[in-house]
C-alpha positions as CSV (number, residue, x, y, z in Angstrom):
1,X,13.0,7.8,-53.6
2,X,9.5,6.7,-54.2
3,X,6.7,7.7,-51.8
4,X,3.9,5.4,-51.1
5,X,0.3,6.5,-51.2
6,X,-1.1,7.7,-47.9
7,X,-3.2,5.2,-46.1
8,X,-6.2,7.3,-45.0
9,X,-7.3,4.5,-42.5
10,X,-4.0,4.8,-40.6
11,X,-4.2,8.5,-40.2
12,X,-6.2,9.7,-37.1
13,X,-8.8,12.3,-38.0
14,X,-8.7,15.6,-36.2
15,X,-11.8,16.2,-34.2
16,X,-12.7,19.9,-33.9
17,X,-13.1,21.4,-30.4
18,X,-16.7,21.0,-29.1
19,X,-16.8,24.3,-27.2
20,X,-15.7,27.9,-27.6
21,X,-13.3,27.4,-24.7
22,X,-11.8,24.4,-26.6
23,X,-11.4,26.5,-29.7
24,X,-9.6,29.2,-27.7
25,X,-7.3,26.6,-26.1
26,X,-6.5,25.0,-29.4
27,X,-5.7,28.4,-30.9
28,X,-3.5,29.3,-27.9
29,X,-1.6,25.9,-28.2
30,X,-1.1,26.4,-32.0
31,X,0.3,30.0,-31.3
32,X,2.5,28.5,-28.5
33,X,3.8,25.9,-30.9
34,X,4.7,28.5,-33.5
35,X,6.4,30.7,-30.9
36,X,8.5,27.9,-29.4
37,X,9.4,26.4,-32.8
38,X,10.6,29.8,-34.1
39,X,12.6,30.4,-30.9
40,X,14.0,26.9,-30.1
41,X,13.7,25.0,-33.4
42,X,11.6,21.8,-33.7
43,X,14.2,19.4,-32.3
44,X,14.9,21.5,-29.2
45,X,11.2,22.3,-28.4
46,X,9.7,20.9,-25.3
47,X,6.0,20.5,-24.6
48,X,6.4,22.3,-21.2
49,X,7.6,25.3,-23.1
50,X,4.7,25.2,-25.5
51,X,2.2,25.0,-22.7
52,X,3.9,27.9,-20.9
53,X,3.9,30.0,-24.1
54,X,0.2,29.2,-24.6
55,X,-0.8,29.8,-21.0
56,X,-2.4,26.4,-21.0
57,X,-2.3,23.5,-18.6
58,X,-0.6,20.2,-19.8
59,X,-3.9,18.4,-19.2
60,X,-5.5,20.5,-22.0
61,X,-3.7,18.4,-24.6
62,X,-4.3,14.7,-25.4
63,X,-3.4,12.2,-28.0
64,X,-5.7,9.3,-29.0
65,X,-4.6,6.0,-27.7
66,X,-3.8,3.2,-30.2
67,X,-3.8,-0.4,-29.3
68,X,-1.4,-2.9,-30.8
69,X,1.9,-4.6,-30.1
70,X,3.8,-1.3,-29.9
71,X,1.3,0.6,-27.7
72,X,2.4,1.7,-24.3
73,X,-0.9,0.5,-22.7
74,X,-0.1,-1.8,-19.7
75,X,-0.8,-5.5,-20.3
76,X,-2.5,-7.8,-17.9
77,X,-0.2,-10.0,-15.9
78,X,0.5,-13.3,-17.7
79,X,-0.2,-12.0,-21.1
80,X,2.2,-12.5,-24.0
81,X,3.2,-10.1,-26.7
């Protein structure tokens, strides 16, 4: 199996937290992920369990939106794919 080189343009860059509170939240979420993955294994892990383990609200986590034909962004009525 041959692996293709990584396309750096396609990989979103991680933006560091802007505040100390953001740093603490990120650290808590990473610790929550570790705890849940060790306990439940990756495939059985749920984001709700991670937030609970981290003591964080679900709104403290976000993913960048990507546009394109496969994005989940709603389309204006009458538009085609």
